[in-house]
C-alpha positions in Angstrom: -23.9 2.6 -7.6 -22.7 0.7 -4.5 -19.8 -0.7 -6.5 -18.7 2.7 -7.7 -18.8 4.0 -4.1 -16.7 1.1 -2.9 -14.1 1.7 -5.6 -13.8 5.4 -4.9 -13.6 4.7 -1.2 -10.9 2.2 -1.4 -8.8 4.2 -3.8 -9.1 7.2 -1.5 -8.1 5.2 1.5 -5.0 3.8 -0.3 -4.1 7.4 -1.5 -4.3 8.7 2.1 -2.3 5.7 3.4 0.4 6.5 0.8 0.4 10.1 1.8 0.9 9.0 5.4 3.8 6.8 4.5 5.3 9.7 2.4 5.2 12.0 5.5 7.2 9.4 7.5 10.0 9.1 5.0 12.3 11.3 3.0 10.6 12.0 -0.4 8.7 9.4 -2.3 5.5 9.3 -4.2 3.7 6.4 -2.6 0.2 8.0 -2.6 -0.1 7.9 -6.4 1.5 4.5 -6.6 -0.8 3.0 -4.0 -3.9 4.5 -5.5 -2.8 3.4 -9.0 -2.3 -0.2 -7.7 -5.8 -0.1 -6.2 -7.4 1.1 -9.4 -5.4 -1.5 -11.4 -6.7 -4.3 -9.1 -10.2 -3.1 -9.4 -10.0 -3.0 -13.2 -8.5 -6.5 -13.2 -11.1 -7.9 -10.9 -14.1 -6.4 -12.7 -13.1 -6.5 -16.4 -10.5 -9.3 -16.7 -11.5 -11.8 -14.0 -15.2 -10.9 -13.9 -15.2 -11.2 -10.1 -17.5 -8.3 -9.5 -17.4 -5.9 -6.5 -16.9 -8.6 -3.8 -13.9 -10.1 -5.7 -12.5 -6.6 -6.2 -12.9 -5.9 -2.5 -11.1 -9.2 -1.7 -8.2 -8.0 -3.8 -8.1 -4.7 -2.0 -7.8 -6.6 1.3 -5.0 -8.6 -0.2 -3.3 -5.3 -1.3 -3.6 -3.9 2.2 -2.1 -7.1 3.7 0.8 -7.0 1.2 1.6 -3.4 1.8 1.4 -3.9 5.6 3.8 -6.9 5.5 6.1 -5.1 3.1 6.2 -2.0 5.3 6.9 -4.0 8.4 9.8 -5.9 6.7 11.2 -2.6 5.4 11.1 -1.1 8.8 12.8 -4.1 10.4 15.5 -4.0 7.8 16.1 -0.3 8.4 16.3 -0.9 12.2 18.8 -3.7 11.7 20.9 -1.5 9.5 20.8 1.3 12.0 21.7 -1.0 14.8 24.7 -2.3 12.9 25.8 1.2 12.0 25.6 2.5 15.5 27.6 -0.4 16.9 30.5 0.1 14.5 31.2 3.7 15.5 33.4 4.5 18.5 33.8 7.9 20.0 
């Protein structure tokens, strides 16, 4: 029962995080993708790797770290692109 609650909780958190990211960008379907990635990691941890709940939770932390670093890199790239674009225009 504890394991099922942990799975549902982490999937819900990733879904809400994806919704938040979607609200800050134009379009996108990150909520479903992030929740799907969470479910896929849980399935891999429990059924393929036989790591159990704690191993699955460790993979969820890894997914969170990956998405955080990826988002930060994407934001920095967008800021560099915007800075280059604004410096090229002359009024």
